C-alpha positions in Angstrom: 74.9 -9.6 27.3 75.3 -5.9 28.1 71.6 -5.2 28.1 70.8 -8.0 30.5 73.6 -7.6 33.2 72.5 -8.1 36.8 72.5 -4.7 38.5 73.7 -6.5 41.7 77.0 -7.6 40.2 77.5 -6.0 36.8 81.3 -6.3 36.8 81.3 -10.1 37.3 78.5 -10.5 34.7 80.5 -8.4 32.2 83.7 -10.4 32.8 81.8 -13.7 32.3 80.7 -12.7 28.8 82.8 -13.2 25.7 84.3 -10.0 24.2 82.2 -8.5 21.4 84.9 -8.9 18.7 82.5 -8.9 15.7 80.4 -6.0 14.5 77.9 -6.3 11.6 77.0 -3.0 10.1 74.1 -2.5 7.7 74.9 0.2 5.1 72.5 1.7 2.6 72.9 3.3 -0.8 73.4 6.7 1.0 76.7 5.3 2.3 78.3 6.7 5.4 75.8 9.6 5.6 73.2 7.2 6.8 75.3 5.6 9.5 75.0 6.3 13.2 77.9 7.6 15.2 78.3 4.1 16.8 78.3 2.4 13.4 81.0 4.8 12.2 83.1 4.2 15.2 82.9 0.4 14.8 84.1 0.6 11.2 86.9 3.0 12.0 88.2 0.8 14.9 88.0 -2.5 13.1 91.3 -4.2 12.1 89.6 -6.2 9.4 86.5 -5.0 7.4 84.7 -7.6 5.3 82.0 -6.9 2.6 81.2 -6.8 -1.0 83.1 -4.5 -3.3 80.1 -2.1 -3.3 79.9 -2.1 0.5 83.7 -1.4 0.9 83.4 1.5 -1.6 80.5 3.0 0.3 82.3 2.8 3.7 85.8 3.6 2.2 86.3 6.9 4.0 85.9 5.3 7.4 88.0 2.1 6.9 91.3 2.3 8.8 92.0 -1.5 8.9 92.4 -4.0 6.1 89.4 -4.1 3.6 88.6 -7.6 2.6 86.2 -8.4 -0.3 84.1 -11.5 0.1 85.8 -14.5 -1.5 84.3 -16.4 -4.5 82.7 -18.8 -3.8 81.3 -17.0 -0.8 82.5 -18.2 2.6 83.0 -17.1 6.2 86.2 -18.9 7.0 88.3 -15.7 6.8 86.0 -13.9 9.2 86.1 -16.7 11.7 89.8 -17.0 11.4 90.1 -13.5 12.9 87.9 -14.4 15.9 88.9 -12.3 18.9 90.2 -9.3 16.9 88.1 -6.2 16.1 86.3 -7.4 12.9 83.6 -5.5 11.0 81.3 -7.0 8.5 79.4 -4.7 6.1 76.0 -5.8 4.8 73.2 -4.3 2.7 70.4 -2.8 4.8 69.3 -5.1 7.6 71.9 -7.9 7.9 69.2 -10.3 9.3 66.8 -9.8 6.5 68.0 -12.3 3.9 71.5 -11.1 4.7 74.9 -12.4 6.0 73.8 -11.9 9.7 71.9 -15.2 9.9 74.9 -17.1 8.4 77.3 -15.6 10.9 74.9 -16.3 13.8 75.4 -20.0 13.1 79.0 -19.7 14.2 79.1 -16.6 16.5 77.1 -16.1 19.7 75.1 -13.0 20.4 77.5 -12.2 23.2 80.3 -11.9 20.7 78.8 -9.6 18.2 77.1 -6.2 17.9 74.7 -5.5 15.1 73.8 -2.1 13.7 71.1 -2.6 11.0 70.0 -0.1 8.4 66.6 0.0 6.7 66.0 -3.1 4.7 65.1 -3.0 1.0 61.7 -4.3 1.9 61.1 -1.4 4.3 62.3 1.1 1.8 60.2 -0.4 -1.0 57.1 -0.5 1.1 57.5 3.1 2.1 57.7 4.1 -1.6 54.6 2.1 -2.6 52.7 2.7 0.6 52.3 -1.0 1.2 51.7 -2.6 4.6 54.6 -5.1 5.1 52.6 -7.6 7.2 50.2 -7.9 4.3 52.9 -8.4 1.7 54.8 -11.6 0.7 58.5 -11.0 1.1 60.9 -13.3 -0.7 64.6 -13.3 -1.8 65.6 -14.5 -5.2 69.4 -14.1 -4.4 70.9 -17.3 -5.6 67.5 -18.7 -6.6 65.7 -19.2 -9.8 62.6 -17.1 -10.6 60.5 -20.3 -10.2 60.3 -19.6 -6.5 57.8 -16.8 -7.2 55.3 -19.1 -8.8 53.6 -20.5 -5.6 52.8 -16.9 -4.6 51.0 -15.9 -7.8 47.5 -15.5 -6.3 45.0 -12.9 -7.5 45.3 -9.7 -5.6 48.5 -10.7 -3.8 51.4 -8.2 -3.3 54.9 -9.5 -3.5 58.3 -7.9 -2.8 61.2 -9.8 -4.2 64.9 -9.0 -3.7 67.5 -9.0 -6.5 65.3 -10.3 -9.3 67.4 -9.0 -12.1 66.4 -11.7 -14.6 63.5 -12.4 -16.9 60.0 -11.6 -15.7 58.6 -14.4 -13.5 55.0 -13.6 -14.4 54.2 -16.0 -17.2 51.3 -18.5 -17.5 48.5 -15.9 -17.5 49.8 -13.2 -15.1 51.1 -10.8 -17.7 48.6 -8.1 -16.7 50.1 -7.9 -13.2 51.5 -4.5 -12.2 55.3 -4.7 -12.0 57.4 -2.0 -10.2 61.1 -2.2 -10.2 62.9 -0.1 -7.5 66.6 0.3 -8.0 69.3 1.6 -5.6 66.7 2.6 -3.0 67.8 5.3 -0.5 70.7 6.5 -2.6 71.4 9.2 -5.2 70.8 6.7 -8.1 67.4 5.6 -6.9 64.9 4.9 -9.7 61.3 3.5 -9.6 59.5 2.4 -12.7 56.1 0.6 -13.1 54.4 -1.1 -16.0 52.5 -4.3 -16.9 54.6 -7.4 -16.3 54.4 -8.5 -19.9 55.7 -5.1 -21.1 58.7 -4.5 -18.9 62.2 -4.9 -20.3 63.9 -6.6 -17.3 67.3 -6.4 -19.1 67.3 -2.6 -18.6 67.6 -2.7 -14.8 70.6 -2.7 -12.6 71.8 -5.6 -10.5 70.7 -4.1 -7.2 67.0 -3.9 -7.2 63.7 -4.9 -5.6 60.7 -6.0 -7.7 57.2 -5.3 -6.5 54.3 -7.2 -8.0 50.6 -6.6 -7.7 49.2 -9.9 -9.1 46.5 -9.8 -11.7 45.3 -13.2 -12.9 44.3 -13.5 -16.6 41.8 -16.0 -18.0 44.5 -18.6 -18.6 46.4 -18.1 -15.4 47.8 -21.1 -13.7 46.8 -20.6 -10.0 48.0 -23.1 -7.5 45.3 -23.5 -4.8 46.5 -23.3 -1.2 45.3 -26.8 -0.3 46.3 -30.4 -0.6 44.9 -32.6 -3.3 45.6 -30.5 -6.3 44.0 -31.4 -9.6 45.9 -34.2 -11.3 45.8 -32.2 -14.6 48.1 -29.6 -13.1 50.9 -32.2 -13.0 52.7 -33.7 -16.0 52.3 -37.5 -15.6 52.0 -40.8 -17.5 49.3 -42.1 -15.3 51.7 -43.0 -12.5 50.5 -40.4 -10.1 48.9 -40.5 -6.6 45.4 -39.3 -7.5 44.2 -36.1 -5.9 41.9 -37.6 -3.3 44.5 -40.2 -2.2 47.1 -37.5 -2.2 45.1 -35.3 0.1 44.6 -38.3 2.4 48.3 -39.1 2.4 49.4 -35.5 3.1 47.0 -35.2 5.9 48.6 -38.2 7.5 52.1 -37.0 6.7 51.2 -33.8 8.6 53.8 -31.4 7.2 55.4 -29.1 9.8 57.7 -26.2 9.1 61.3 -27.1 8.3 60.7 -30.8 8.1 62.0 -33.3 5.5 60.1 -35.8 3.4 61.2 -38.9 1.5 58.9 -39.7 -1.4 59.8 -43.3 -2.3 58.6 -44.5 -5.7 57.8 -40.9 -6.5 56.4 -41.3 -10.1 55.4 -37.7 -11.0 56.6 -36.4 -7.7 53.2 -35.0 -6.9 53.3 -35.8 -3.1 56.8 -34.3 -2.7 55.7 -31.2 -4.7 52.7 -30.6 -2.5 54.7 -31.2 0.7 57.1 -28.4 -0.4 54.2 -26.1 -1.3 53.0 -26.3 2.3 55.8 -24.1 3.5 58.9 -22.5 2.0 61.2 -24.0 4.6 60.3 -27.6 3.8 62.7 -30.0 2.1 62.0 -33.2 0.2 63.8 -36.0 -1.7 62.0 -37.9 -4.4 63.4 -41.4 -5.2 62.4 -42.9 -8.5 63.9 -45.8 -10.3 62.9 -44.8 -13.9 64.8 -42.1 -15.5 61.9 -40.7 -17.5 59.7 -40.4 -14.4 62.6 -38.8 -12.4 63.0 -36.2 -15.2 59.2 -35.6 -15.1 59.3 -35.1 -11.3 62.0 -32.4 -11.8 59.9 -30.7 -14.4 56.9 -30.7 -12.1 59.0 -29.2 -9.4 60.0 -26.4 -11.7 56.5 -25.7 -12.9 55.1 -25.5 -9.3 57.9 -23.2 -8.1 59.6 -25.7 -5.9 62.8 -26.3 -7.9 64.7 -27.3 -4.7 63.0 -30.7 -4.8 65.9 -33.2 -4.7 65.2 -36.0 -7.2 67.3 -39.2 -7.0 67.2 -41.9 -9.6 67.6 -45.2 -7.9 65.9 -48.2 -6.3 65.0 -48.2 -2.6 66.2 -49.2 0.0 69.7 -49.0 -1.5 69.0 -45.5 -2.8 68.2 -44.3 0.7 71.7 -44.9 2.1 73.4 -41.7 3.1 70.4 -39.4 2.9 69.6 -37.0 5.7 67.1 -38.6 8.0 63.4 -37.8 7.3 60.6 -36.5 9.4 58.1 -38.2 7.1 58.1 -40.9 4.4 55.6 -41.6 1.7 55.8 -44.9 -0.2 53.5 -44.8 -3.2 54.9 -47.8 -4.9 57.2 -50.7 -4.3 56.4 -51.2 -0.6 57.1 -55.0 -0.9 60.7 -54.5 -1.8 62.8 -56.6 0.6 64.0 -54.5 3.6 62.3 -51.3 2.5 59.8 -50.9 5.4 62.5 -51.9 7.9 65.0 -49.4 6.5 62.5 -46.5 6.5 61.3 -47.2 10.0 64.9 -47.2 11.2 65.7 -43.9 9.4 62.7 -41.9 10.6 63.4 -39.3 13.2 61.5 -39.5 16.5 57.8 -38.8 16.0 58.3 -39.3 12.3 55.4 -40.4 10.1 55.3 -43.3 7.6 52.5 -43.4 5.1 52.2 -46.3 2.6 49.7 -46.8 -0.2 48.7 -50.2 -1.6 46.6 -50.9 -4.7 47.5 -54.6 -5.4 46.3 -57.4 -3.1 49.9 -58.4 -2.5 50.9 -55.0 -1.2 47.6 -54.7 0.8 48.4 -58.1 2.4 51.9 -56.8 3.3 50.4 -53.7 4.9 48.0 -55.7 7.0 50.9 -57.8 8.2 53.0 -54.7 9.1 50.1 -53.2 11.0 49.8 -56.4 13.0 53.5 -56.3 13.8 54.1 -52.6 14.4 50.7 -51.0 15.0 49.5 -47.9 13.3 46.2 -47.4 11.4 44.8 -48.9 8.2 42.3 -47.0 6.0 40.8 -48.3 2.8 39.3 -45.8 0.4 37.3 -46.4 -2.8 36.4 -43.4 -5.1 33.9 -43.4 -7.9 33.6 -40.7 -10.5 30.6 -39.9 -12.8 31.5 -40.5 -16.4 29.7 -41.1 -19.7 28.6 -44.7 -20.4 29.7 -45.7 -23.9 29.7 -43.0 -26.6 26.6 -41.2 -25.4 27.7 -38.2 -23.3 24.2 -37.7 -21.9 24.3 -41.2 -20.4 26.2 -41.0 -17.1 27.3 -43.6 -14.7 29.7 -44.3 -11.8 33.2 -45.4 -12.8 35.0 -46.8 -9.7 38.7 -46.1 -9.4 41.0 -48.7 -7.9 40.6 -48.8 -4.1 43.6 -47.8 -2.1 44.7 -49.1 1.3 46.7 -46.6 3.4 48.9 -47.7 6.4 50.0 -44.9 8.7 52.6 -45.5 11.4 54.2 -43.0 13.8 57.6 -43.6 15.3 57.5 -43.5 19.1 
């Protein structure tokens, strides 16, 4: 790269690097007036200029080559087909802040491109509101449903969300939150409006906007705690649910790490997969459930908790596992005695992957004891009792034991 050439032999170092054929230019609502001289030159010298219709219009006076609007559905094939020519890609604000830059970086090396970012919508919005960006939750709703906001609805939290030009996401007791919509930031059509979340007409805003939320939780607000072992009553279920204490134990052993994938086999309500996804926005999970009513219920729980990207498959394991992306962790909450299931899961797990299996029946517990003797790992047996009324007299309390659960945890070497 130009900035890291050896001063001893700069010519040879330069020759060894690929030619910078691709430029990515961030452009704001102020158009070419906000561009640096270098950015202007790169647009003017490009033989192909890619961007959205709005971007191409903003940069129109500088475009000398062929303007090319993004295809629908969106794709990068045309850009990559011109590799080696002088290609310019226009993007909104900072191309690497929920922009096209990160997509191009998957196909083009840093030695082949030059990036000229503008101010991101997040930076512009924070400057208008006087918010500290490191203390603000930053999310993009481009191509996503508004359900993605829900896990972040915590009292006192500040949220900046890109392109939320749909219905207000602040339901379930958050209507008193302060909502500010910032449109066309940095340009002549800039507009900033604030009101209560339950009073704002979201249909009156333009497509290019940023929504700022100062969360206020009402008496009936559905607040999702930042912990494992959520209250069972937060989930829709028919009794087929890994209870909160057992769920916390399972997730502790599953040990979620950023960007990892979970298989939740015999998912029931999908509670384990939902909590896995809540641990980090970059997680992925597949829930496998043989009953259609429970599979539908798992999907509804994922929507309610703000993790609609949970993949729910209706089928019977191990057959339903064929063709799935390999997991970093697997939870089996039911059906562990199905022929070939444990063997299939152990083979599919990535290196250092974790397998956690729960048993309630004596038959399954016996199978887990056998697996532990064959493959190693750890066995834990937990029994929980809860205080509850005895008979019909609510003042007479006693301990009601829940079914004990045996957990087998195995880590792939």
